VOSEMI-640157 format. One record per atom (N, C-alpha, C): residue in three letters; y negated, x, z negated. Coordinates in steps of 0.2 Angstrom, whole numbers, padded with zeros to 4 digits, always signed. Layout:
BEGIN
ALAYXZ/...
This chain:
BEGIN
MET-0095+0089-0016/MET-0089+0092-0019/MET-0089+0099-0019/SER-0088+0103-0025/SER-0088+0110-0025/SER-0083+0113-0021/THR-0084+0119-0019/THR-0080+0123-0015/THR-0073+0125-0019/THR-0074+0126-0025/THR-0068+0127-0029/THR-0063+0121-0029/LYS-0066+0115-0030/LYS-0062+0109-0030/LYS-0059+0108-0024/THR-0063+0109-0018/THR-0060+0108-0012/THR-0054+0113-0011/LYS-0055+0119-0012/LYS-0049+0124-0012/LYS-0043+0122-0016/ASP-0044+0118-0021/ASP-0039+0116-0025/ASP-0034+0112-0022/LEU-0036+0109-0016/LEU-0031+0105-0012/LEU-0026+0110-0009/LYS-0027+0116-0009/LYS-0021+0120-0006/LYS-0016+0122-0011/SER-0017+0119-0017/SER-0011+0120-0022/SER-0006+0115-0022/PHE-0007+0110-0018/PHE-0001+0105-0017/PHE+0003+0106-0011/CYS+0010+0104-0012/CYS+0015+0105-0007/CYS+0016+0098-0004/ALA+0015+0093-0008/ALA+0017+0086-0005/ALA+0011+0081-0007/LEU+0010+0076-0002/LEU+0006+0071-0003/LEU+0010+0064-0004/SER+0010+0060-0009/SER+0013+0054-0009/SER+0008+0048-0008/PHE+0010+0043-0004/PHE+0005+0038-0002/PHE+0007+0031-0003/ASP+0002+0027-0005/ASP+0003+0020-0004/ASP+0002+0019+0003/ILE+0005+0014+0006/ILE+0004+0012+0013/ILE+0000+0007+0015/PHE+0001+0001+0012/PHE-0003-0005+0014/PHE-0009-0005+0010/GLY-0015-0005+0013/GLY-0021-0004+0010/GLY-0024+0003+0010/THR-0020+0008+0012/THR-0022+0015+0012/THR-0021+0017+0019/LEU-0015+0016+0022/LEU-0014+0018+0029/LEU-0014+0012+0034/VAL-0012+0006+0031/VAL-0012+0000+0035/VAL-0017-0005+0033/ASP-0020-0008+0037/ASP-0025-0013+0035/ASP-0022-0020+0034/ASP-0019-0020+0028/ASP-0015-0026+0026/ASP-0020-0032+0025/GLU-0026-0031+0023/GLU-0030-0037+0022/GLU-0032-0041+0028/THR-0033-0037+0033/THR-0035-0040+0040/THR-0028-0043+0043/GLY-0023-0039+0042/GLY-0016-0042+0045/GLY-0014-0048+0041/LEU-0014-0048+0035/LEU-0012-0054+0031/LEU-0017-0060+0032/TYR-0023-0059+0032/TYR-0028-0064+0033/TYR-0026-0068+0040/ASN-0026-0064+0045/ASN-0024-0067+0051/ASN-0018-0070+0052/THR-0013-0068+0048/THR-0006-0071+0048/THR-0006-0077+0044/LEU-0009-0077+0039/LEU-0009-0083+0034/LEU-0013-0089+0038/MET-0019-0087+0041/MET-0023-0092+0044/MET-0019-0096+0050/ALA-0015-0092+0053/ALA-0011-0095+0059/ALA-0005-0099+0056/THR-0003-0099+0050/THR+0003-0102+0048/THR+0002-0110+0048/PRO+0007-0114+0049/PRO+0007-0121+0049/PRO+0004-0123+0042/LEU+0005-0120+0037/LEU+0003-0122+0030/LEU-0005-0122+0030/LEU-0008-0116+0032/LEU-0015-0116+0032/LEU-0018-0120+0037/GLN-0015-0121+0043/GLN-0018-0125+0048/GLN-0018-0132+0046/SER-0013-0134+0041/SER-0013-0141+0039/SER-0019-0143+0034/LEU-0022-0138+0031/LEU-0027-0139+0026/LEU-0034-0141+0030/PRO-0038-0145+0027/PRO-0044-0147+0030/PRO-0049-0141+0031/ASP-0053-0141+0036/ASP-0057-0135+0037/ASP-0062-0133+0032/SER-0063-0138+0027/SER-0068-0137+0022/SER-0064-0134+0016/HIS-0058-0134+0016/HIS-0054-0131+0010/HIS-0056-0124+0009/ALA-0057-0122+0002/ALA-0059-0116+0000/ALA-0055-0110+0003/LEU-0049-0111+0004/LEU-0045-0105+0006/LEU-0045-0104+0014/ARG-0048-0109+0017/ARG-0049-0108+0024/ARG-0057-0106+0026/THR-0061-0107+0021/THR-0068-0105+0022/THR-0070-0098+0019/SER-0066-0096+0015/SER-0067-0089+0012/SER-0061-0084+0013/ARG-0062-0079+0016/ARG-0057-0074+0017/ARG-0055-0071+0011/SER-0060-0069+0007/SER-0059-0066+0000/SER-0055-0070-0004/ALA-0057-0077-0004/ALA-0053-0082-0009/ALA-0046-0082-0007/LEU-0045-0083+0000/LEU-0038-0083+0002/LEU-0034-0077+0000/LEU-0036-0071+0002/LEU-0033-0065+0000/LEU-0032-0064-0007/ASN-0037-0065-0011/ASN-0036-0064-0018/ASN-0031-0069-0021/HIS-0031-0075-0019/HIS-0026-0080-0021/HIS-0019-0078-0019/PHE-0018-0076-0013/PHE-0011-0074-0011/PHE-0009-0068-0014/PHE-0013-0063-0015/PHE-0011-0057-0019/PHE-0009-0058-0026/HIS-0013-0063-0029/HIS-0011-0065-0036/HIS-0004-0068-0036/ILE-0002-0072-0031/ILE+0004-0075-0031/ILE+0010-0069-0029/SER+0008-0065-0025/SER+0012-0060-0023/SER+0014-0055-0028/ASP+0009-0053-0032/ASP+0010-0048-0038/ASP+0014-0051-0043/ALA+0013-0058-0044/ALA+0018-0061-0049/ALA+0025-0061-0047/ALA+0026-0062-0040/ALA+0033-0063-0037/ALA+0036-0056-0038/GLN+0032-0051-0037/GLN+0035-0044-0037/GLN+0037-0042-0044/GLN+0034-0044-0049/GLN+0035-0043-0056/GLN+0041-0047-0059/SER+0041-0054-0056/SER+0046-0058-0059/SER+0053-0058-0055/HIS+0053-0055-0049/HIS+0059-0054-0045/HIS+0059-0047-0042/PRO+0060-0042-0046/PRO+0059-0035-0043/PRO+0065-0033-0038/ASN+0070-0037-0038/ASN+0075-0035-0033/ASN+0075-0040-0027/GLU+0070-0043-0026/GLU+0070-0048-0020/GLU+0063-0046-0016/HIS+0064-0048-0010/HIS+0058-0047-0005/HIS+0053-0052-0007/HIS+0047-0050-0009/HIS+0042-0054-0012/HIS+0038-0058-0007/LEU+0037-0056-0001/LEU+0033-0060+0004/LEU+0036-0067+0005/PRO+0042-0068+0006/PRO+0044-0075+0007/PRO+0044-0079+0000/LEU+0045-0076-0005/LEU+0044-0079-0012/LEU+0037-0082-0013/ALA+0032-0077-0011/ALA+0025-0079-0012/ALA+0023-0084-0007/TYR+0025-0084-0001/TYR+0024-0089+0004/TYR+0026-0096+0001/THR+0032-0096-0001/THR+0035-0102-0004/THR+0031-0105-0009/GLN+0029-0101-0014/GLN+0025-0103-0020/GLN+0018-0106-0017/LEU+0016-0102-0012/LEU+0009-0104-0010/LEU+0010-0111-0007/SER+0015-0113-0003/SER+0016-0119+0000/SER+0017-0124-0005/GLU+0021-0123-0011/GLU+0022-0128-0016/GLU+0015-0129-0020/GLN+0011-0125-0020/GLN+0004-0126-0023/GLN+0000-0130-0019/LEU+0000-0129-0012/LEU-0005-0132-0008/LEU-0003-0138-0005/ALA+0004-0139-0004/ALA+0007-0145+0000/ALA+0014-0146-0003/PRO+0014-0148-0009/PRO+0021-0149-0013/PRO+0025-0154-0009/GLY+0023-0158-0005/GLY+0027-0163-0002/GLY+0031-0161+0005/ARG+0029-0154+0007/ARG+0032-0152+0013/ARG+0040-0151+0012/ALA+0044-0152+0018/ALA+0051-0152+0018/ALA+0053-0145+0016/LYS+0058-0144+0012/LYS+0060-0138+0009/LYS+0063-0133+0015/ALA+0067-0137+0020/ALA+0069-0133+0026/ALA+0064-0130+0030/THR+0058-0134+0031/THR+0053-0131+0035/THR+0049-0125+0031/VAL+0048-0126+0025/VAL+0045-0121+0021/VAL+0050-0114+0021/ALA+0056-0115+0021/ALA+0061-0110+0021/ALA+0061-0106+0027/THR+0060-0110+0033/THR+0060-0107+0039/THR+0053-0103+0040/GLU+0048-0106+0038/GLU+0041-0102+0039/GLU+0041-0096+0034/ALA+0044-0096+0028/ALA+0044-0091+0024/ALA+0048-0085+0026/ALA+0054-0087+0030/ALA+0058-0081+0032/ALA+0054-0078+0038/ALA+0051-0082+0042/ALA+0047-0079+0047/ALA+0041-0074+0045/PHE+0038-0077+0039/PHE+0032-0073+0036/PHE+0034-0067+0033/ALA+0041-0066+0032/ALA+0043-0060+0028/ALA+0042-0054+0033/SER+0042-0054+0039/SER+0041-0049+0044/SER+0034-0047+0046/CYS+0029-0051+0043/CYS+0022-0050+0046/CYS+0019-0043+0045/PRO+0021-0039+0040/PRO+0018-0033+0039/PRO+0019-0028+0045/THR+0024-0030+0049/THR+0026-0026+0055/THR+0020-0026+0061/THR+0016-0032+0060/THR+0011-0033+0065/THR+0004-0031+0062/PHE+0004-0029+0056/PHE-0003-0027+0053/PHE-0005-0020+0056/PRO-0012-0020+0058/PRO-0014-0014+0061/PRO-0015-0008+0056/ALA-0014-0002+0059/ALA-0016+0004+0055/ALA-0024+0005+0055/PHE-0027+0008+0050/PHE-0034+0009+0050/PHE-0035+0014+0056/PRO-0041+0013+0059/PRO-0043+0017+0065/PRO-0042+0025+0063/ASP-0043+0027+0057/ASP-0043+0034+0056/ASP-0036+0037+0054/THR-0031+0032+0053/THR-0025+0034+0050/THR-0021+0039+0054/ILE-0019+0038+0060/ILE-0015+0042+0064/ILE-0017+0049+0064/ALA-0023+0050+0066/ALA-0026+0057+0067/ALA-0026+0060+0060/ALA-0028+0057+0055/ALA-0029+0060+0048/ALA-0022+0062+0046/MET-0017+0058+0047/MET-0010+0060+0044/MET-0007+0066+0048/GLN-0009+0066+0055/GLN-0007+0072+0058/GLN-0010+0078+0056/VAL-0016+0078+0054/VAL-0019+0084+0051/VAL-0016+0086+0044/LEU-0015+0081+0040/LEU-0012+0082+0034/LEU-0004+0084+0034/ALA-0001+0082+0039/ALA+0006+0084+0040/ALA+0007+0092+0042/SER+0001+0095+0044/SER+0002+0102+0046/SER+0001+0106+0039/HIS+0000+0103+0034/HIS-0001+0107+0027/HIS+0004+0104+0022/TYR+0006+0098+0022/TYR+0010+0095+0016/TYR+0016+0091+0019/LYS+0020+0090+0014/LYS+0026+0085+0015/LYS+0022+0078+0014/LEU+0024+0073+0018/LEU+0021+0067+0017/LEU+0026+0062+0015/ILE+0025+0058+0010/ILE+0030+0054+0007/ILE+0027+0047+0005/PRO+0029+0042+0008/PRO+0027+0035+0006/PRO+0030+0033+0000/LEU+0027+0030-0005/LEU+0029+0026-0010/LEU+0027+0019-0010/THR+0031+0015-0007/THR+0028+0008-0005/THR+0032+0003-0008/ASN+0028-0003-0009/ASN+0031-0009-0012/ASN+0035-0013-0006/MET+0036-0010+0000/MET+0039-0014+0005/MET+0046-0013+0005/ASP+0050-0017+0008/ASP+0058-0016+0009/ASP+0059-0011+0014/THR+0065-0009+0014/THR+0067-0003+0018/THR+0066-0005+0026/ALA+0069-0011+0028/ALA+0070-0012+0035/ALA+0063-0014+0038/THR+0059-0017+0034/THR+0052-0019+0036/THR+0048-0013+0037/PHE+0048-0008+0032/PHE+0045-0002+0033/PHE+0047+0002+0039/ALA+0053+0002+0040/ALA+0056+0006+0046/ALA+0052+0003+0052/ALA+0052-0004+0052/ALA+0049-0007+0058/ALA+0041-0005+0059/VAL+0038-0004+0053/VAL+0031-0002+0053/VAL+0030+0005+0056/CYS+0035+0009+0054/CYS+0035+0016+0056/CYS+0036+0016+0064/ARG+0039+0012+0067/ARG+0040+0011+0074/ARG+0034+0008+0077/GLY+0030+0004+0073/GLY+0025+0000+0076/GLY+0018+0004+0075/PRO+0014+0001+0070/PRO+0007+0003+0069/PRO+0007+0010+0066/LEU+0012+0013+0063/LEU+0012+0020+0061/LEU+0016+0025+0065/ALA+0018+0022+0072/ALA+0021+0027+0076/ALA+0016+0033+0077/GLY+0019+0039+0077/GLY+0014+0045+0078/GLY+0013+0048+0071/VAL+0016+0045+0066/VAL+0015+0048+0059/VAL+0022+0051+0057/ARG+0023+0057+0055/ARG+0029+0060+0053/ARG+0030+0060+0045/PHE+0035+0056+0043/PHE+0036+0056+0035/PHE+0042+0061+0034/ASP+0042+0064+0028/ASP+0047+0069+0027/ASP+0053+0065+0023/ALA+0051+0060+0019/ALA+0055+0055+0016/ALA+0052+0049+0015/VAL+0055+0044+0013/VAL+0053+0037+0012/VAL+0056+0034+0006/TYR+0052+0032+0001/TYR+0054+0029-0005/TYR+0051+0022-0006/THR+0055+0017-0005/THR+0053+0010-0005/THR+0055+0006-0012/ALA+0052+0001-0013/ALA+0053-0003-0019/ALA+0061-0006-0018/GLU+0063-0007-0013/GLU+0070-0009-0012/GLU+0075-0003-0014/ASP+0073+0003-0013/ASP+0077+0008-0015/ASP+0077+0009-0022/ILE+0071+0008-0025/ILE+0070+0010-0032/ILE+0072+0004-0037/GLY+0072-0002-0034/GLY+0073-0008-0038/GLY+0068-0011-0043/SER+0062-0009-0041/SER+0056-0011-0045/SER+0050-0010-0040/TYR+0044-0014-0042/TYR+0038-0013-0038/TYR+0033-0009-0042/LYS+0029-0005-0039/LYS+0023-0003-0042/LYS+0018-0009-0045/PRO+0015-0008-0050/PRO+0014-0002-0054/PRO+0019+0000-0059/ASP+0025-0002-0059/ASP+0030+0000-0063/ASP+0031+0008-0063/LEU+0031+0011-0069/LEU+0032+0018-0069/LEU+0038+0021-0066/ARG+0044+0016-0066/ARG+0050+0018-0063/ARG+0049+0021-0056/ASN+0044+0018-0053/ASN+0043+0020-0046/ASN+0041+0027-0045/PHE+0036+0029-0050/PHE+0034+0035-0050/PHE+0038+0040-0053/GLU+0043+0038-0057/GLU+0048+0043-0060/GLU+0053+0044-0054/TYR+0054+0039-0050/TYR+0059+0040-0044/TYR+0056+0045-0039/LEU+0049+0044-0038/LEU+0046+0048-0033/LEU+0046+0056-0036/LEU+0045+0057-0042/LEU+0045+0064-0044/LEU+0052+0067-0045/GLN+0056+0063-0047/GLN+0063+0066-0047/GLN+0066+0067-0040/HIS+0065+0063-0035/HIS+0067+0064-0029/HIS+0064+0070-0025/LEU+0057+0070-0026/LEU+0054+0076-0023/LEU+0056+0083-0026/LYS+0058+0083-0032/LYS+0061+0089-0035/LYS+0068+0090-0033/ASP+0072+0085-0033/ASP+0079+0086-0030/ASP+0079+0088-0023/GLU+0075+0084-0019/GLU+0076+0085-0012/GLU+0072+0091-0009/PHE+0066+0092-0012/PHE+0062+0097-0009/PHE+0060+0103-0014/GLY+0062+0103-0020/GLY+0060+0108-0025/GLY+0053+0107-0027/VAL+0050+0102-0026/VAL+0042+0101-0027/VAL+0042+0098-0034/GLU+0038+0101-0038/GLU+0036+0100-0045/GLU+0030+0095-0045/LYS+0030+0091-0051/LYS+0024+0086-0052/LYS+0017+0089-0051/ALA+0016+0095-0053/ALA+0010+0099-0052/ALA+0008+0100-0045/GLN+0013+0100-0040/GLN+0012+0101-0033/GLN+0011+0095-0029/VAL+0011+0089-0033/VAL+0010+0083-0029/VAL+0003+0080-0030/LEU+0000+0077-0025/LEU-0006+0073-0025/LEU-0004+0066-0023/HIS-0006+0061-0027/HIS-0005+0054-0025/HIS-0011+0051-0022/VAL-0010+0049-0016/VAL-0016+0046-0012/VAL-0015+0039-0011/ALA-0020+0035-0013/ALA-0020+0028-0013/ALA-0026+0025-0013/GLN-0026+0018-0011/GLN-0032+0014-0011/GLN-0032+0010-0018/SER-0026+0008-0020/SER-0026+0003-0025/SER-0026+0006-0032/LEU-0031+0004-0036/LEU-0032+0006-0043/LEU-0027+0004-0047/HIS-0025-0003-0047/HIS-0021-0006-0051/HIS-0013-0004-0050/ALA-0011-0004-0044/ALA-0004-0002-0042/ALA-0003+0005-0042/ASP-0008+0009-0041/ASP-0006+0016-0039/ASP-0010+0021-0044/HIS-0016+0020-0045/HIS-0020+0025-0049/HIS-0019+0024-0057/VAL-0018+0018-0059/VAL-0017+0017-0066/VAL-0010+0021-0068/PRO-0005+0019-0064/PRO+0001+0022-0066/PRO+0001+0030-0065/ALA-0002+0032-0060/ALA-0003+0039-0058/ALA-0006+0043-0064/ASN-0011+0040-0067/ASN-0014+0042-0073/ASN-0009+0043-0079/LEU-0005+0038-0080/LEU+0000+0037-0085/LEU+0005+0042-0084/MET+0007+0044-0078/MET+0012+0049-0077/MET+0009+0056-0076/GLY+0003+0057-0077/GLY+0000+0064-0077/GLY+0000+0066-0070/LEU+0000+0062-0065/LEU-0001+0064-0058/LEU-0008+0065-0055/ARG-0009+0070-0052/ARG-0016+0071-0049/ARG-0017+0066-0043/ASN-0023+0064-0042/ASN-0024+0059-0037/ASN-0030+0059-0033/CYS-0030+0055-0028/CYS-0035+0055-0023/CYS-0036+0047-0021/TYR-0042+0045-0023/TYR-0044+0038-0022/TYR-0047+0037-0015/VAL-0043+0033-0010/VAL-0046+0032-0004/VAL-0050+0025-0003/VAL-0056+0026-0002/VAL-0060+0020-0002/VAL-0059+0016+0005/ARG-0058+0010+0004/ARG-0057+0006+0010/ARG-0061-0001+0010/ASN-0066-0001+0006/ASN-0070-0007+0005/ASN-0066-0014+0005/SER-0061-0013+0000/SER-0056-0019-0001/SER-0060-0025-0004/VAL-0058-0031-0002/VAL-0061-0037-0005/VAL-0056-0040-0010/THR-0050-0036-0011/THR-0046-0039-0016/THR-0044-0034-0022/GLU-0048-0028-0022/GLU-0046-0024-0027/GLU-0048-0027-0034/LYS-0043-0026-0038/LYS-0044-0029-0045/LYS-0050-0025-0049/GLU-0054-0029-0052/GLU-0059-0027-0057/GLU-0055-0025-0063/LEU-0054-0019-0065/LEU-0051-0017-0071/LEU-0055-0015-0077/GLU-0053-0017-0083/GLU-0057-0016-0089/GLU-0058-0009-0090/ARG-0053-0005-0088/ARG-0054+0002-0089/ARG-0052+0006-0082/GLN-0057+0009-0079/GLN-0056+0012-0073/GLN-0052+0018-0074/PRO-0047+0019-0069/PRO-0043+0025-0070/PRO-0047+0031-0068/GLU-0044+0037-0070/GLU-0048+0043-0068/GLU-0045+0045-0061/VAL-0050+0047-0057/VAL-0048+0050-0050/VAL-0051+0057-0049/GLU-0047+0061-0047/GLU-0049+0068-0046/GLU-0053+0069-0039/TRP-0051+0066-0034/TRP-0055+0066-0028/TRP-0056+0058-0025/LYS-0062+0057-0023/LYS-0063+0050-0020/LYS-0066+0052-0013/VAL-0063+0048-0008/VAL-0064+0050-0001/VAL-0065+0043+0003/ASP-0069+0043+0008/ASP-0070+0038+0012/ASP-0065+0038+0018/GLY-0060+0034+0017/GLY-0054+0033+0022/GLY-0050+0040+0022/LEU-0045+0040+0025/LEU-0040+0045+0026/LEU-0044+0051+0029/GLU-0048+0049+0034/GLU-0052+0054+0038/GLU-0056+0059+0033/GLY-0058+0056+0027/GLY-0062+0060+0022/GLY-0058+0065+0019/LEU-0051+0063+0017/LEU-0047+0068+0015/LEU-0045+0073+0020/ALA-0044+0071+0026/ALA-0042+0076+0031/ALA-0047+0081+0032/LYS-0053+0079+0032/LYS-0059+0084+0032/LYS-0059+0089+0027/LEU-0058+0087+0021/LEU-0058+0091+0015/LEU-0052+0096+0015/VAL-0047+0094+0018/VAL-0041+0098+0018/VAL-0042+0104+0024/GLU-0045+0102+0029/GLU-0047+0106+0034/GLU-0052+0111+0032/GLU-0057+0109+0028/GLU-0062+0114+0025/GLU-0058+0119+0020/ALA-0054+0116+0016/ALA-0050+0121+0011/ALA-0047+0126+0015/TRP-0043+0125+0021/TRP-0040+0130+0024/TRP-0044+0134+0028/ARG-0050+0131+0031/ARG-0055+0135+0035/ARG-0058+0141+0031/ASP-0059+0139+0024/ASP-0062+0144+0020/ASP-0058+0149+0017/GLU-0052+0151+0020/GLU-0048+0156+0017/GLU-0051+0163+0018/
């Protein structure tokens, strides 16, 4: 990457982040949680969703995405779990499924942070305001901040519950930009959106004219898009971005 491009990172005042998939390893956490549920345990060992990690994750994320779009004001995880149960075992008792779905709703609090997350975010915090733009509800995200993301300081938190819609809805990004301006005096040109998800983050970031950084996490669920969004920076993990930022300030 050119020295000029690296130095351009000094023009930003705030970094907005996708959390799950970028800072938190949601694929590992979700896979382990799903495989331990009574629903998945009841399936034969030969079932495709038990034998293939990518098949299970892609199938669940497809259901979850649909739940987010059809019920923008509801917690999507229990809805998605209920729908998965109806697909795989339609005869299960509704009360049993409801109990399992309610328990499943809090599973993100147990997902691990990526190994480079905490140290990288501490580097970035010394240069920028750090703002999550997450599809998680407020209470669950607060628990994540006390758990796997303990040690990360955020300057504000914008959740899907606050906004009333889920990414990739442009309303989420409009909310982000308006609140950054109102709360911190930060203009759109001073914001860099940092995320792993092409579909939920970089496509709408392009539409909003937001500058962006694609964090590569070797995801098995990333959607194949007919038209790839434009990304200004592409880094291997958050550690890659932290190193570029340190280089930008070191070359003063």
